[in-house]
RODO-2510 file (C-alpha; in nm, 4 decimals, decimal comma):
residues 274
     n   res          X          Y          Z
     1     m     0,0019    -0,0044     0,0025
     2     e     0,2773     0,2370     0,0900
     3     k     0,4625     0,1577    -0,2320
     4     d     0,1503     0,2508    -0,4320
     5     k     0,1241     0,5825    -0,2490
     6     i     0,4900     0,6649    -0,3348
     7     l     0,4386     0,5764    -0,6948
     8     e     0,1244     0,7904    -0,7128
     9     l     0,3170     1,0805    -0,5541
    10     f     0,5996     1,0527    -0,8027
    11     d     0,3495     1,0339    -1,0843
    12     k     0,1818     1,3565    -0,9753
    13     i     0,5197     1,5351    -0,9361
    14     i     0,6189     1,4258    -1,2845
    15     l     0,2905     1,5560    -1,4393
    16     i     0,3160     1,8863    -1,2530
    17     s     0,6785     1,9287    -1,3556
    18     v     0,5956     1,8491    -1,7213
    19     a     0,3149     2,1093    -1,7182
    20     i     0,5446     2,3743    -1,5706
    21     i     0,8319     2,3076    -1,8067
    22     c     0,6068     2,3075    -2,1104
    23     g     0,4636     2,6395    -2,0018
    24     i     0,8023     2,7934    -1,9654
    25     v     0,9358     2,6567    -2,2974
    26     l     0,6266     2,7681    -2,4764
    27     f     0,6513     3,1183    -2,3289
    28     f     1,0200     3,1666    -2,4212
    29     g     0,9554     3,0086    -2,7669
    30     l     0,6838     3,2606    -2,8388
    31     m     0,9187     3,5383    -2,7215
    32     g     1,1813     3,4146    -2,9610
    33     r     1,4349     3,3586    -2,6865
    34     t     1,7267     3,1231    -2,7579
    35     t     1,8971     3,1427    -2,4222
    36     i     1,7940     3,1511    -2,0499
    37     f     2,0396     3,2944    -1,8014
    38     g     2,3189     3,2324    -2,0464
    39     w     2,2090     2,8779    -2,1222
    40     i     2,1299     2,7873    -2,4848
    41     i     1,7743     2,6517    -2,5150
    42     d     1,7972     2,3150    -2,6949
    43     y     1,4272     2,2570    -2,7903
    44     a     1,5002     1,9073    -2,9314
    45     y     1,6633     1,7992    -2,6016
    46     i     1,3791     1,9457    -2,3894
    47     s     1,1182     1,7630    -2,6100
    48     c     1,2982     1,4298    -2,5513
    49     v     1,3009     1,4924    -2,1756
    50     l     0,9291     1,5753    -2,1720
    51     l     0,8417     1,2681    -2,3840
    52     s     1,0419     1,0524    -2,1435
    53     a     0,8606     1,2069    -1,8437
    54     i     0,5265     1,1271    -2,0051
    55     a     0,6398     0,7701    -2,0735
    56     l     0,7434     0,7372    -1,7077
    57     h     0,3928     0,8586    -1,6110
    58     f     0,2309     0,5825    -1,8089
    59     i     0,4650     0,3183    -1,6503
    60     f     0,3701     0,4398    -1,3048
    61     s     0,0045     0,4247    -1,4040
    62     i     0,0459     0,0577    -1,5227
    63     f     0,2253    -0,0636    -1,2137
    64     g     0,0384     0,1395    -0,9592
    65     s    -0,2799     0,0158    -0,8092
    66     f    -0,4607     0,3289    -0,9200
    67     g    -0,4253     0,2101    -1,2831
    68     q    -0,4273    -0,1618    -1,2154
    69     k    -0,8003    -0,1730    -1,1329
    70     q    -0,8894    -0,0320    -1,4796
    71     i    -0,6642    -0,2881    -1,6433
    72     e    -0,8161    -0,5765    -1,4453
    73     d    -1,1699    -0,4663    -1,5435
    74     k    -1,0697    -0,4604    -1,9139
    75     i    -0,9113    -0,8021    -1,8852
    76     d    -1,2267    -0,9494    -1,7176
    77     k    -1,4437    -0,8052    -1,9953
    78     s    -1,2123    -0,9385    -2,2590
    79     v    -1,2076    -1,2896    -2,1074
    80     s    -1,5867    -1,2896    -2,1000
    81     k    -1,6112    -1,1870    -2,4595
    82     i    -1,3608    -1,4517    -2,5623
    83     v    -1,5468    -1,7256    -2,3717
    84     a    -1,8772    -1,6213    -2,5267
    85     s    -1,7325    -1,6046    -2,8755
    86     l    -1,5935    -1,9548    -2,8471
    87     n    -1,9255    -2,0807    -2,7132
    88     g    -1,7412    -2,2257    -2,4235
    89     v    -1,8185    -2,2934    -2,0597
    90     e    -1,7397    -2,0505    -1,7848
    91     k    -1,7389    -2,2204    -1,4504
    92     t    -1,6960    -2,0860    -1,0968
    93     t    -1,6255    -2,3363    -0,8184
    94     f    -1,6734    -2,2979    -0,4437
    95     n    -1,5250    -2,4805    -0,1389
    96     t    -1,8141    -2,4413     0,0957
    97     i    -2,1888    -2,3889     0,0928
    98     k    -2,1244    -2,0488     0,2614
    99     e    -1,9291    -1,9369    -0,0414
   100     v    -2,2164    -2,0528    -0,2682
   101     d    -2,4749    -1,8624    -0,0616
   102     n    -2,2687    -1,5419    -0,0635
   103     y    -2,2333    -1,5707    -0,4321
   104     v    -2,6039    -1,6292    -0,4829
   105     a    -2,6879    -1,3247    -0,2666
   106     y    -2,4465    -1,1009    -0,4677
   107     k    -2,5805    -1,2330    -0,8020
   108     i    -2,9467    -1,1784    -0,7038
   109     r    -2,8840    -0,8202    -0,6048
   110     n    -2,6947    -0,7464    -0,9305
   111     a    -2,9072    -0,9453    -1,1693
   112     k    -3,0152    -0,7378    -1,4755
   113     t    -3,3664    -0,8655    -1,5527
   114     s    -3,4570    -1,2087    -1,4157
   115     v    -3,4074    -1,4528    -1,1356
   116     k    -3,5538    -1,8048    -1,1313
   117     d    -3,5267    -1,9581    -0,7853
   118     l    -3,5819    -2,3328    -0,7601
   119     n    -3,4496    -2,3805    -0,4057
   120     w    -3,7279    -2,6146    -0,2802
   121     q    -3,6437    -2,8479     0,0055
   122     d    -3,9403    -3,0698     0,0810
   123     f    -3,7661    -3,3447     0,2741
   124     r    -3,4221    -3,2059     0,3591
   125     l    -3,3001    -3,2430     0,7140
   126     p    -3,0093    -3,0204     0,8242
   127     s    -2,6828    -3,2143     0,7838
   128     s    -2,5514    -3,0553     1,1051
   129     n    -2,6327    -2,7867     1,3616
   130     h    -2,3688    -2,5736     1,1979
   131     s    -2,5348    -2,5814     0,8517
   132     q    -2,8752    -2,4988     0,9977
   133     q    -2,7234    -2,2131     1,1991
   134     h    -2,5548    -2,0820     0,8873
   135     r    -2,8780    -2,1100     0,6931
   136     d    -3,0660    -1,9043     0,9579
   137     e    -2,7972    -1,6356     0,9579
   138     l    -2,7981    -1,6115     0,5789
   139     d    -3,1735    -1,5950     0,5312
   140     d    -3,1952    -1,2250     0,6281
   141     e    -2,9125    -1,1353     0,3851
   142     l    -3,0765    -1,3249     0,0999
   143     d    -3,4130    -1,1630     0,1714
   144     e    -3,2490    -0,8208     0,1588
   145     n    -3,0924    -0,8909    -0,1802
   146     i    -3,4237    -1,0293    -0,3205
   147     t    -3,6032    -0,7187    -0,2018
   148     a    -3,3313    -0,4994    -0,3514
   149     f    -3,3711    -0,6709    -0,6908
   150     c    -3,7486    -0,6577    -0,6863
   151     r    -3,7783    -0,2979    -0,5686
   152     r    -3,5071    -0,1521    -0,7843
   153     k    -3,6121     0,1612    -0,9713
   154     r    -3,6839     0,0671    -1,3370
   155     s    -3,8287     0,2237    -1,6473
   156     e    -4,1594     0,0938    -1,7742
   157     a    -3,9688    -0,0953    -2,0538
   158     q    -3,7376    -0,2541    -1,7931
   159     k    -4,0322    -0,3469    -1,5674
   160     r    -4,1945    -0,5472    -1,8638
   161     k    -3,8679    -0,7461    -1,8932
   162     s    -3,7932    -0,8011    -1,5272
   163     i    -3,9179    -1,0851    -1,3087
   164     y    -3,8296    -1,2790    -0,9958
   165     e    -3,9807    -1,6308    -0,9928
   166     e    -3,9676    -1,8672    -0,7003
   167     i    -4,1144    -2,2110    -0,6460
   168     f    -4,1847    -2,3162    -0,2868
   169     t    -4,2532    -2,6285    -0,0919
   170     f    -4,3600    -2,6112     0,2778
   171     p    -4,2098    -2,9281     0,4362
   172     l    -4,2613    -2,9974     0,8046
   173     t    -3,8792    -3,0187     0,8285
   174     n    -3,8468    -2,6588     0,7013
   175     i    -4,1760    -2,4888     0,7806
   176     k    -3,9842    -2,1457     0,7834
   177     n    -4,0452    -2,1536     0,4057
   178     l    -4,4053    -2,0517     0,4766
   179     q    -4,3020    -1,7404     0,6609
   180     k    -4,0442    -1,6702     0,3903
   181     m    -4,3128    -1,6832     0,1199
   182     k    -4,5393    -1,4428     0,3088
   183     s    -4,2477    -1,2054     0,3388
   184     h    -4,1481    -1,2289    -0,0269
   185     i    -4,4977    -1,1658    -0,1730
   186     l    -4,4634    -0,8080    -0,0347
   187     n    -4,1766    -0,7379    -0,2852
   188     g    -4,3987    -0,5846    -0,5498
   189     d    -4,5166    -0,6245    -0,9044
   190     i    -4,2265    -0,8137    -1,0625
   191     y    -4,2291    -1,0866    -0,7961
   192     s    -4,3984    -1,4188    -0,8710
   193     c    -4,4151    -1,7431    -0,6670
   194     y    -4,5694    -2,0907    -0,6817
   195     y    -4,5784    -2,3938    -0,4581
   196     y    -4,6013    -2,7761    -0,4575
   197     e    -4,8030    -2,9784    -0,2187
   198     t    -4,5752    -3,1986    -0,0080
   199     l    -4,7963    -3,3585     0,2514
   200     e    -4,9931    -3,5907     0,0234
   201     e    -4,7649    -3,6450    -0,2723
   202     l    -4,4725    -3,8724    -0,3367
   203     k    -4,1517    -3,7194    -0,2311
   204     f    -3,8489    -3,7434    -0,4549
   205     p    -3,5094    -3,5735    -0,4963
   206     k    -3,5272    -3,2424    -0,6722
   207     l    -3,2618    -3,0288    -0,8407
   208     q    -3,1961    -2,7074    -0,6445
   209     f    -3,0586    -2,4074    -0,8388
   210     v    -3,0959    -2,0322    -0,9124
   211     i    -3,0741    -1,9038    -1,2657
   212     i    -2,9515    -1,5467    -1,3174
   213     d    -3,0654    -1,3534    -1,6281
   214     d    -3,1070    -1,6836    -1,8193
   215     e    -2,7268    -1,6874    -1,8515
   216     e    -2,5836    -1,8480    -1,5356
   217     i    -2,6990    -2,1381    -1,3156
   218     i    -2,5861    -2,1714    -0,9561
   219     f    -2,6395    -2,5037    -0,7762
   220     v    -2,7438    -2,4111    -0,4282
   221     s    -2,7993    -2,7227    -0,2157
   222     s    -2,5635    -2,8173     0,0705
   223     e    -2,6096    -3,1720    -0,0595
   224     y    -2,3862    -3,0825    -0,3578
   225     k    -2,0825    -3,0900    -0,1366
   226     e    -1,7524    -3,1238    -0,3352
   227     n    -1,9497    -3,0253    -0,6421
   228     f    -2,0365    -2,6670    -0,5533
   229     c    -2,0274    -2,4593    -0,8735
   230     a    -2,1925    -2,1914    -1,0953
   231     i    -2,1921    -2,2360    -1,4709
   232     k    -2,2373    -2,0034    -1,7655
   233     d    -2,3169    -2,2287    -2,0651
   234     r    -2,6149    -2,1751    -2,2959
   235     r    -2,6894    -2,5394    -2,3332
   236     i    -2,6788    -2,6272    -1,9671
   237     v    -2,8748    -2,3219    -1,8717
   238     n    -3,1435    -2,3999    -2,1334
   239     i    -3,1841    -2,7541    -2,0039
   240     c    -3,2454    -2,6191    -1,6481
   241     l    -3,4708    -2,3423    -1,7791
   242     n    -3,6900    -2,6052    -1,9401
   243     y    -3,6896    -2,7995    -1,6084
   244     f    -3,7922    -2,4805    -1,4228
   245     m    -4,0674    -2,3962    -1,6662
   246     q    -4,2110    -2,7468    -1,6415
   247     a    -4,2024    -2,7246    -1,2645
   248     r    -4,3695    -2,3897    -1,2767
   249     e    -4,6491    -2,5122    -1,5100
   250     l    -4,7278    -2,8026    -1,2766
   251     s    -4,7191    -2,5937    -0,9579
   252     i    -4,9943    -2,3987    -0,7880
   253     i    -4,9889    -2,0170    -0,8332
   254     i    -4,9580    -1,8061    -0,5246
   255     k    -4,8705    -1,4760    -0,6878
   256     q    -4,8034    -1,3846    -1,0514
   257     k    -4,6167    -1,0818    -1,1848
   258     n    -4,8369    -0,7624    -1,1840
   259     h    -5,1018    -0,9439    -0,9755
   260     q    -5,1960    -0,9520    -0,6093
   261     p    -5,1232    -1,2739    -0,4148
   262     d    -5,4023    -1,5216    -0,3630
   263     l    -5,4764    -1,4542     0,0090
   264     n    -5,7390    -1,7314     0,0284
   265     l    -5,4846    -1,9844    -0,0946
   266     i    -5,2293    -1,8595     0,1541
   267     n    -5,4781    -1,9069     0,4384
   268     q    -5,5496    -2,2586     0,3202
   269     i    -5,1783    -2,3322     0,3129
   270     e    -5,1351    -2,1974     0,6607
   271     s    -5,4300    -2,3958     0,8044
   272     k    -5,2934    -2,7174     0,6486
   273     y    -4,9229    -2,6870     0,7386
   274     i    -4,9297    -2,5180     1,0742
***
């Protein structure tokens, strides 16, 4: 950090010196002077010195942290464009479910137009007290990010394109989902949610993922240990989009975009599950 400050200080000194020298040389040049205090003015030599100083400024900018951030951003954008042009796979891996959850929260808040949340858990039991404690701690942060996405200021054109869709189950092992749903339906027009009956139907393992902007899929279950990842690949995302849409069509509507939630249905759900 100290090194960067020194580099930045030298860079500023160089720029100020170049500006002063250029001003002096320009003044004497306009006056037709060829000497200063008996010294012959060598304009070619002075020009070389000034060009060297400017080059030194660019070197400091490249190696200083104040210029490095811009370079890193350009590299990141270039890599993304290259991956997209090659129709390749961009994969992000995680070591723990906490890393996954933090990534999901960040991605939801910064999504451009859509989030499809298929994080149903209709028979999952916490694998440990630690994982359940972590889940409880993260719920508030996730809810804040969902609310931030849903209530973001948008133009009318952006509102037509934007949507947050979520499919719930209300298992007895995770009845907090019911309270979560009641909280989420307050997030406004672009929010939609659905649910599956779990008390009377056959239970089976279900994929758990979140799709961001129809471009990236994040696998969100703690049961994916050692396989935690997020993937940007059009084919894989399209397969999971199809899975999500089928699940949505077969589910029961609680709230649709630009509509009020079905309060009678919510009351029925509460009376059945609580």
